[in-house]
C-alpha positions in Angstrom: 110.1 70.9 100.7 111.0 73.8 97.9 110.1 77.2 98.4 110.5 79.2 95.0 110.8 83.4 95.7 108.4 84.8 92.9 108.6 88.7 92.8 105.5 89.4 94.2 106.6 87.8 97.5 110.4 89.5 97.3 108.7 92.8 96.6 106.3 92.5 99.9 109.3 91.7 101.9 111.0 94.7 100.5 107.5 96.9 101.9 107.2 95.2 104.9 110.7 96.1 105.5 109.7 99.9 104.6 107.2 100.1 106.2 108.9 98.8 109.5 111.4 101.5 109.5 108.9 104.3 108.4 105.6 103.6 110.6 106.3 100.3 112.3 104.3 96.9 111.6 101.1 95.8 112.9 101.3 92.5 114.6 100.1 90.4 111.5 102.4 92.3 109.0 105.5 91.2 111.7 104.7 87.6 111.4 103.6 87.8 107.6 107.7 89.4 107.4 108.9 86.6 109.6 107.6 83.9 107.9 108.5 85.5 104.7 112.0 86.3 106.0 112.2 82.7 106.8 111.2 81.4 103.7 113.7 84.1 101.7 116.8 82.1 104.0 115.9 78.7 103.4 115.6 79.3 99.5 119.3 81.3 100.0 120.8 77.9 101.5 119.2 75.9 99.2 120.9 77.6 96.0 124.0 78.1 98.6 124.0 74.2 99.1 123.2 73.3 95.2 126.5 75.4 94.4 128.6 73.5 96.6 127.4 70.6 95.1 129.3 72.0 91.8 132.1 73.2 93.8 135.8 70.6 94.4 138.2 70.8 96.0 142.3 69.8 94.9 144.1 68.2 98.0 147.7 68.2 98.7 147.9 64.6 97.9 146.6 66.1 94.3 143.2 64.5 94.5 140.1 66.6 93.6 137.2 66.0 95.6 133.9 67.4 96.4 133.7 70.5 98.8 131.0 68.4 101.0 133.1 65.6 101.0 136.1 67.3 101.5 134.4 69.6 104.0 132.4 66.7 106.2 129.5 67.9 105.1 127.8 64.9 103.0 124.1 64.7 102.5 123.9 68.5 103.2 
């Protein structure tokens, strides 16, 4: 499942983070924050993985191989 963070979701993450520092969060807000962080991290990891799909490594023997193949991370 791919989740895309929109501007409103990022603003809400920031609101909750600020509130947590200043006055604390309710139990419901803490759960909301946890879920938003989970979605945010999933998106960042997905973007990073896609970036690695476009990276190649030149081996010592001169072969150029995809990064994930070079480091045994196939299918991720």
